[in-house]
TORZAPA-228502 format. One line per field, with one value per atom (N, C-alpha, C, CB): residue number from 1; chain; atom name; x, y, z. Coordinates in steps of 0.1 Angstrom, whole numbers, always signed. Last residue first. Glycine has a CB too. Example, Ala and Ser with C-alpha at 12.3 -4.5 7.8 and 13.67 -1.06 7.14 Angstrom:
2
n c(2|2|2|2|1|1|1|1)
chain c(A|A|A|A|A|A|A|A)
atom c(N|CA|C|CB|N|CA|C|CB)
xx c(+128|+137|+129|+141|+132|+123|+132|+113)
yy c(-22|-11|+0|-6|-57|-45|-33|-45)
zz c(+71|+71|+79|+57|+78|+78|+78|+90)
//
This chain:
136
n c(136|136|136|136|135|135|135|135|134|134|134|134|133|133|133|133|132|132|132|132|131|131|131|131|130|130|130|130|129|129|129|129|128|128|128|128|127|127|127|127|126|126|126|126|125|125|125|125|124|124|124|124|123|123|123|123|122|122|122|122|121|121|121|121|120|120|120|120|119|119|119|119|118|118|118|118|117|117|117|117|116|116|116|116|115|115|115|115|114|114|114|114|113|113|113|113|112|112|112|112|111|111|111|111|110|110|110|110|109|109|109|109|108|108|108|108|107|107|107|107|106|106|106|106|105|105|105|105|104|104|104|104|103|103|103|103|102|102|102|102|101|101|101|101|100|100|100|100|99|99|99|99|98|98|98|98|97|97|97|97|96|96|96|96|95|95|95|95|94|94|94|94|93|93|93|93|92|92|92|92|91|91|91|91|90|90|90|90|89|89|89|89|88|88|88|88|87|87|87|87|86|86|86|86|85|85|85|85|84|84|84|84|83|83|83|83|82|82|82|82|81|81|81|81|80|80|80|80|79|79|79|79|78|78|78|78|77|77|77|77|76|76|76|76|75|75|75|75|74|74|74|74|73|73|73|73|72|72|72|72|71|71|71|71|70|70|70|70|69|69|69|69|68|68|68|68|67|67|67|67|66|66|66|66|65|65|65|65|64|64|64|64|63|63|63|63|62|62|62|62|61|61|61|61|60|60|60|60|59|59|59|59|58|58|58|58|57|57|57|57|56|56|56|56|55|55|55|55|54|54|54|54|53|53|53|53|52|52|52|52|51|51|51|51|50|50|50|50|49|49|49|49|48|48|48|48|47|47|47|47|46|46|46|46|45|45|45|45|44|44|44|44|43|43|43|43|42|42|42|42|41|41|41|41|40|40|40|40|39|39|39|39|38|38|38|38|37|37|37|37|36|36|36|36|35|35|35|35|34|34|34|34|33|33|33|33|32|32|32|32|31|31|31|31|30|30|30|30|29|29|29|29|28|28|28|28|27|27|27|27|26|26|26|26|25|25|25|25|24|24|24|24|23|23|23|23|22|22|22|22|21|21|21|21|20|20|20|20|19|19|19|19|18|18|18|18|17|17|17|17|16|16|16|16|15|15|15|15|14|14|14|14|13|13|13|13|12|12|12|12|11|11|11|11|10|10|10|10|9|9|9|9|8|8|8|8|7|7|7|7|6|6|6|6|5|5|5|5|4|4|4|4|3|3|3|3|2|2|2|2|1|1|1|1)
chain c(A|A|A|A|A|A|A|A|A|A|A|A|A|A|A|A|A|A|A|A|A|A|A|A|A|A|A|A|A|A|A|A|A|A|A|A|A|A|A|A|A|A|A|A|A|A|A|A|A|A|A|A|A|A|A|A|A|A|A|A|A|A|A|A|A|A|A|A|A|A|A|A|A|A|A|A|A|A|A|A|A|A|A|A|A|A|A|A|A|A|A|A|A|A|A|A|A|A|A|A|A|A|A|A|A|A|A|A|A|A|A|A|A|A|A|A|A|A|A|A|A|A|A|A|A|A|A|A|A|A|A|A|A|A|A|A|A|A|A|A|A|A|A|A|A|A|A|A|A|A|A|A|A|A|A|A|A|A|A|A|A|A|A|A|A|A|A|A|A|A|A|A|A|A|A|A|A|A|A|A|A|A|A|A|A|A|A|A|A|A|A|A|A|A|A|A|A|A|A|A|A|A|A|A|A|A|A|A|A|A|A|A|A|A|A|A|A|A|A|A|A|A|A|A|A|A|A|A|A|A|A|A|A|A|A|A|A|A|A|A|A|A|A|A|A|A|A|A|A|A|A|A|A|A|A|A|A|A|A|A|A|A|A|A|A|A|A|A|A|A|A|A|A|A|A|A|A|A|A|A|A|A|A|A|A|A|A|A|A|A|A|A|A|A|A|A|A|A|A|A|A|A|A|A|A|A|A|A|A|A|A|A|A|A|A|A|A|A|A|A|A|A|A|A|A|A|A|A|A|A|A|A|A|A|A|A|A|A|A|A|A|A|A|A|A|A|A|A|A|A|A|A|A|A|A|A|A|A|A|A|A|A|A|A|A|A|A|A|A|A|A|A|A|A|A|A|A|A|A|A|A|A|A|A|A|A|A|A|A|A|A|A|A|A|A|A|A|A|A|A|A|A|A|A|A|A|A|A|A|A|A|A|A|A|A|A|A|A|A|A|A|A|A|A|A|A|A|A|A|A|A|A|A|A|A|A|A|A|A|A|A|A|A|A|A|A|A|A|A|A|A|A|A|A|A|A|A|A|A|A|A|A|A|A|A|A|A|A|A|A|A|A|A|A|A|A|A|A|A|A|A|A|A|A|A|A|A|A|A|A|A|A|A|A|A|A|A|A|A|A|A|A|A|A|A|A|A|A|A|A|A|A|A|A|A|A|A|A|A|A|A|A|A|A|A|A|A|A|A|A|A|A|A|A|A|A|A|A|A|A|A|A|A|A)
atom c(N|CA|C|CB|N|CA|C|CB|N|CA|C|CB|N|CA|C|CB|N|CA|C|CB|N|CA|C|CB|N|CA|C|CB|N|CA|C|CB|N|CA|C|CB|N|CA|C|CB|N|CA|C|CB|N|CA|C|CB|N|CA|C|CB|N|CA|C|CB|N|CA|C|CB|N|CA|C|CB|N|CA|C|CB|N|CA|C|CB|N|CA|C|CB|N|CA|C|CB|N|CA|C|CB|N|CA|C|CB|N|CA|C|CB|N|CA|C|CB|N|CA|C|CB|N|CA|C|CB|N|CA|C|CB|N|CA|C|CB|N|CA|C|CB|N|CA|C|CB|N|CA|C|CB|N|CA|C|CB|N|CA|C|CB|N|CA|C|CB|N|CA|C|CB|N|CA|C|CB|N|CA|C|CB|N|CA|C|CB|N|CA|C|CB|N|CA|C|CB|N|CA|C|CB|N|CA|C|CB|N|CA|C|CB|N|CA|C|CB|N|CA|C|CB|N|CA|C|CB|N|CA|C|CB|N|CA|C|CB|N|CA|C|CB|N|CA|C|CB|N|CA|C|CB|N|CA|C|CB|N|CA|C|CB|N|CA|C|CB|N|CA|C|CB|N|CA|C|CB|N|CA|C|CB|N|CA|C|CB|N|CA|C|CB|N|CA|C|CB|N|CA|C|CB|N|CA|C|CB|N|CA|C|CB|N|CA|C|CB|N|CA|C|CB|N|CA|C|CB|N|CA|C|CB|N|CA|C|CB|N|CA|C|CB|N|CA|C|CB|N|CA|C|CB|N|CA|C|CB|N|CA|C|CB|N|CA|C|CB|N|CA|C|CB|N|CA|C|CB|N|CA|C|CB|N|CA|C|CB|N|CA|C|CB|N|CA|C|CB|N|CA|C|CB|N|CA|C|CB|N|CA|C|CB|N|CA|C|CB|N|CA|C|CB|N|CA|C|CB|N|CA|C|CB|N|CA|C|CB|N|CA|C|CB|N|CA|C|CB|N|CA|C|CB|N|CA|C|CB|N|CA|C|CB|N|CA|C|CB|N|CA|C|CB|N|CA|C|CB|N|CA|C|CB|N|CA|C|CB|N|CA|C|CB|N|CA|C|CB|N|CA|C|CB|N|CA|C|CB|N|CA|C|CB|N|CA|C|CB|N|CA|C|CB|N|CA|C|CB|N|CA|C|CB|N|CA|C|CB|N|CA|C|CB|N|CA|C|CB|N|CA|C|CB|N|CA|C|CB|N|CA|C|CB|N|CA|C|CB|N|CA|C|CB|N|CA|C|CB|N|CA|C|CB|N|CA|C|CB|N|CA|C|CB|N|CA|C|CB|N|CA|C|CB|N|CA|C|CB|N|CA|C|CB|N|CA|C|CB|N|CA|C|CB|N|CA|C|CB|N|CA|C|CB|N|CA|C|CB|N|CA|C|CB|N|CA|C|CB|N|CA|C|CB|N|CA|C|CB|N|CA|C|CB|N|CA|C|CB|N|CA|C|CB|N|CA|C|CB)
xx c(+268|+279|+272|+288|+253|+255|+267|+256|+270|+259|+262|+254|+278|+282|+270|+293|+267|+272|+276|+284|+260|+249|+254|+243|+285|+276|+265|+270|+292|+299|+291|+313|+274|+274|+281|+281|+281|+268|+267|+258|+307|+305|+292|+307|+301|+309|+308|+324|+286|+280|+288|+278|+307|+295|+287|+286|+324|+328|+317|+337|+318|+313|+317|+318|+328|+335|+331|+349|+319|+322|+328|+308|+313|+327|+329|+329|+286|+295|+310|+295|+263|+273|+284|+278|+234|+242|+251|+233|+213|+226|+232|+236|+192|+190|+202|+179|+200|+197|+195|+185|+223|+213|+211|+217|+245|+232|+221|+231|+266|+264|+250|+274|+264|+262|+260|+275|+270|+257|+254|+256|+297|+287|+273|+287|+308|+309|+298|+323|+302|+297|+297|+305|+316|+302|+296|+296|+344|+339|+324|+345|+357|+356|+350|+369|+344|+351|+349|+347|+339|+340|+349|+346|+317|+327|+327|+325|+311|+308|+320|+306|+300|+311|+305|+321|+291|+288|+299|+287|+317|+305|+303|+293|+344|+340|+327|+351|+360|+347|+342|+347|+383|+384|+371|+388|+373|+384|+385|+397|+354|+350|+360|+347|+371|+361|+356|+349|+386|+392|+382|+400|+365|+372|+379|+382|+360|+349|+356|+338|+383|+380|+370|+375|+380|+391|+389|+405|+358|+357|+368|+359|+368|+357|+356|+344|+388|+392|+381|+395|+373|+383|+386|+395|+360|+352|+361|+345|+382|+375|+366|+366|+389|+398|+391|+410|+366|+369|+379|+375|+368|+357|+360|+344|+390|+391|+380|+390|+396|+390|+392|+375|+409|+405|+399|+395|+435|+424|+421|+427|+455|+446|+433|+441|+460|+464|+453|+470|+467|+456|+461|+443|+483|+484|+472|+497|+471|+473|+475|+461|+469|+473|+476|+486|+453|+456|+461|+445|+450|+451|+455|+463|+434|+440|+441|+431|+431|+428|+435|+413|+437|+440|+437|+455|+413|+424|+425|+422|+392|+402|+414|+407|+371|+380|+391|+386|+358|+351|+360|+339|+386|+374|+368|+377|+395|+397|+384|+401|+412|+401|+404|+398|+421|+424|+412|+432|+433|+423|+428|+411|+439|+443|+432|+455|+451|+440|+446|+428|+463|+465|+453|+478|+469|+466|+469|+452|+478|+476|+474|+488|+484|+474|+472|+477|+486|+492|+482|+499|+472|+483|+490|+493|+453|+449|+460|+441|+459|+464|+461|+480|+446|+445|+450|+430|+439|+448|+448|+463|+414|+421|+429|+411|+405|+408|+415|+416|+385|+392|+394|+383|+380|+383|+391|+390|+359|+368|+369|+364|+351|+351|+362|+353|+327|+340|+339|+345|+307|+309|+324|+301|+305|+301|+303|+287|+298|+301|+296|+295|+307|+298|+302|+283|+341|+328|+320|+328|+360|+358|+343|+362|+369|+361|+359|+347|+392|+388|+380|+400|+389|+390|+384|+383|+409|+398|+400|+396|+420|+424|+412|+435|+409|+423|+427|+429|+381|+387|+402|+384|+366|+375|+380|+386|+333|+347|+355|+352|+305|+310|+324|+301|+295|+298|+304|+287|+292|+298|+303|+309|+264|+275|+279|+271|+253|+253|+265|+254|+232|+243|+242|+245|+222|+219|+232|+212|+230|+226|+222|+214|+239|+227|+222|+216|+257|+250|+238|+247|+285|+275|+270|+281|+294|+293|+283|+290|+318|+305|+305|+300|+335|+334|+320|+341|+350|+338|+338|+326)
yy c(-232|-241|-253|-234|-208|-220|-229|-216|-183|-187|-199|-176|-180|-182|-187|-193|-178|-166|-168|-162|-204|-195|-182|-192|-216|-220|-210|-234|-204|-201|-205|-208|-217|-202|-198|-196|-244|-239|-224|-244|-242|-246|-241|-261|-235|-226|-229|-228|-258|-245|-235|-239|-277|-278|-265|-289|-268|-268|-269|-281|-268|-257|-257|-245|-294|-281|-269|-283|-319|-312|-298|-310|-329|-331|-324|-346|-324|-316|-317|-320|-321|-330|-322|-340|-321|-314|-324|-306|-321|-326|-317|-330|-312|-315|-320|-325|-309|-297|-299|-290|-326|-329|-317|-341|-318|-317|-319|-328|-323|-309|-308|-305|-351|-343|-328|-344|-358|-361|-353|-376|-351|-344|-346|-350|-368|-354|-346|-348|-393|-390|-375|-397|-393|-392|-388|-406|-381|-385|-383|-376|-372|-386|-391|-393|-344|-349|-364|-343|-315|-329|-334|-334|-290|-294|-309|-288|-269|-282|-286|-293|-235|-245|-258|-239|-208|-219|-230|-213|-184|-191|-201|-181|-167|-176|-183|-186|-149|-145|-154|-130|-156|-154|-150|-167|-159|-149|-146|-155|-179|-166|-156|-166|-201|-196|-182|-206|-203|-199|-194|-212|-211|-198|-193|-200|-236|-225|-212|-228|-249|-247|-236|-260|-250|-242|-239|-249|-267|-253|-244|-253|-290|-284|-269|-291|-296|-294|-286|-307|-300|-289|-285|-292|-323|-311|-299|-312|-340|-337|-325|-349|-340|-335|-331|-345|-353|-340|-333|-340|-378|-369|-355|-374|-389|-386|-376|-399|-374|-384|-379|-385|-356|-368|-378|-365|-332|-338|-352|-339|-311|-317|-322|-306|-290|-295|-301|-284|-293|-292|-298|-299|-275|-285|-282|-284|-271|-265|-277|-257|-260|-271|-264|-278|-252|-249|-262|-242|-236|-247|-243|-257|-224|-222|-236|-212|-231|-218|-215|-215|-252|-248|-234|-251|-265|-255|-251|-243|-280|-286|-277|-299|-267|-274|-281|-263|-256|-267|-273|-262|-250|-246|-258|-235|-260|-260|-256|-274|-261|-255|-255|-241|-284|-278|-273|-288|-289|-288|-282|-281|-303|-296|-296|-304|-308|-307|-300|-298|-330|-320|-319|-322|-335|-340|-329|-345|-348|-338|-344|-328|-369|-359|-348|-354|-402|-389|-379|-386|-425|-425|-412|-436|-421|-422|-421|-434|-398|-411|-411|-413|-381|-383|-397|-382|-356|-367|-368|-364|-346|-345|-357|-343|-327|-340|-337|-349|-315|-313|-327|-305|-298|-312|-310|-321|-278|-278|-292|-267|-267|-279|-277|-292|-245|-248|-261|-236|-243|-245|-247|-257|-243|-230|-232|-227|-277|-264|-252|-264|-295|-292|-279|-293|-303|-298|-296|-285|-332|-318|-315|-310|-360|-355|-340|-362|-385|-371|-367|-361|-417|-409|-395|-416|-436|-427|-419|-418|-469|-455|-446|-451|-494|-492|-478|-498|-492|-496|-494|-511|-464|-475|-479|-472|-455|-452|-465|-443|-452|-459|-455|-456|-436|-450|-458|-457|-408|-412|-426|-402|-395|-405|-408|-417|-365|-373|-382|-365|-347|-356|-365|-364|-313|-327|-334|-326|-287|-296|-310|-290|-277|-271|-281|-267|-304|-295|-290|-301|-322|-314|-304|-307|-356|-342|-335|-340|-382|-376|-361|-378|-411|-397|-393|-390|-440|-434|-419|-441)
zz c(+267|+271|+277|+282|+259|+250|+254|+236|+277|+269|+260|+260|+312|+298|+290|+297|+337|+331|+316|+339|+343|+341|+335|+355|+346|+334|+332|+337|+370|+358|+345|+357|+387|+386|+373|+398|+384|+380|+378|+390|+395|+381|+376|+380|+422|+414|+399|+418|+429|+429|+421|+444|+427|+419|+418|+423|+447|+433|+424|+431|+474|+466|+452|+472|+482|+486|+478|+486|+480|+468|+470|+460|+505|+500|+487|+498|+509|+516|+510|+531|+483|+490|+496|+480|+465|+475|+482|+485|+437|+443|+453|+432|+424|+438|+445|+439|+397|+405|+420|+399|+381|+391|+400|+399|+366|+360|+370|+349|+384|+379|+374|+369|+386|+398|+394|+407|+359|+365|+377|+369|+358|+349|+355|+335|+377|+378|+370|+374|+365|+378|+381|+389|+341|+340|+354|+336|+331|+344|+344|+355|+309|+310|+323|+307|+291|+302|+302|+316|+272|+272|+284|+259|+264|+273|+274|+288|+237|+243|+252|+231|+234|+237|+242|+247|+231|+222|+222|+208|+239|+242|+231|+243|+254|+244|+248|+241|+269|+264|+252|+260|+281|+267|+260|+260|+307|+304|+290|+310|+304|+308|+304|+323|+297|+287|+291|+287|+320|+308|+298|+302|+337|+340|+328|+352|+327|+326|+329|+336|+334|+320|+318|+314|+362|+356|+341|+357|+364|+369|+362|+384|+352|+346|+351|+350|+371|+357|+350|+350|+394|+394|+380|+402|+387|+389|+389|+403|+386|+374|+375|+370|+413|+404|+391|+401|+423|+428|+418|+442|+411|+408|+412|+414|+423|+409|+405|+401|+456|+447|+432|+450|+472|+478|+469|+489|+473|+466|+472|+451|+479|+488|+481|+499|+450|+463|+470|+471|+416|+426|+439|+420|+390|+401|+410|+408|+356|+370|+380|+374|+323|+332|+346|+326|+293|+306|+313|+314|+261|+269|+283|+263|+230|+243|+250|+252|+203|+207|+221|+209|+174|+188|+191|+191|+152|+154|+169|+146|+146|+154|+157|+147|+135|+126|+133|+116|+156|+149|+139|+143|+180|+172|+165|+163|+213|+199|+192|+194|+243|+236|+222|+242|+269|+256|+249|+247|+302|+292|+280|+297|+335|+323|+313|+317|+368|+359|+346|+364|+394|+384|+375|+377|+429|+416|+406|+414|+462|+452|+438|+452|+479|+483|+474|+497|+468|+467|+470|+453|+466|+476|+476|+472|+444|+458|+469|+461|+420|+425|+440|+422|+393|+407|+410|+412|+369|+373|+388|+368|+346|+358|+361|+370|+317|+324|+337|+315|+289|+302|+308|+312|+260|+265|+278|+255|+244|+255|+261|+266|+213|+221|+232|+213|+197|+202|+210|+211|+167|+181|+184|+186|+140|+147|+162|+144|+136|+129|+138|+115|+166|+155|+149|+159|+174|+177|+165|+186|+164|+166|+169|+153|+183|+172|+174|+171|+191|+193|+180|+196|+203|+190|+193|+179|+225|+222|+210|+234|+218|+219|+216|+209|+221|+222|+224|+209|+219|+232|+233|+234|+204|+203|+216|+193|+214|+212|+211|+224|+219|+207|+204|+195|+239|+242|+230|+247|+252|+240|+242|+235|+268|+269|+254|+276|+280|+269|+270|+256|+301|+301|+288|+313|+304|+299|+298|+286|+310|+321|+317|+328|+285|+292|+303|+282|+282|+273|+280|+259|+288|+294|+284|+307|+279|+276|+285|+261|+284|+287|+283|+301|+274|+275|+277|+263|+286|+280|+283|+286)
//
């Protein structure tokens, strides 16, 4: 199940095919940044990646990074969101929908009262980046 972050609101995309997720382009005039993280509990590191496309599905940018010392799938997803926002800042792109498959990460970002020591400042970093970008 995919979730979206739009100005702190969480939207679930629950009508996806069970066999294979279907990618849909952003609404006209918007960009879509799809991010994901990889985590295996037995391995102390993971990876993040993302792809940015315009409303026609045309490729604009992508990223992939290793992440050291991870403890959970949610932590890796938060890292993916943070890295994606850094790419958006560097490219000076706004009016973006960010798509992730981790509803828990999206909910924690949207919950203004959320504080958790294990988030290691990731949520604060994400919120700071969101405040600097318009229409994300």
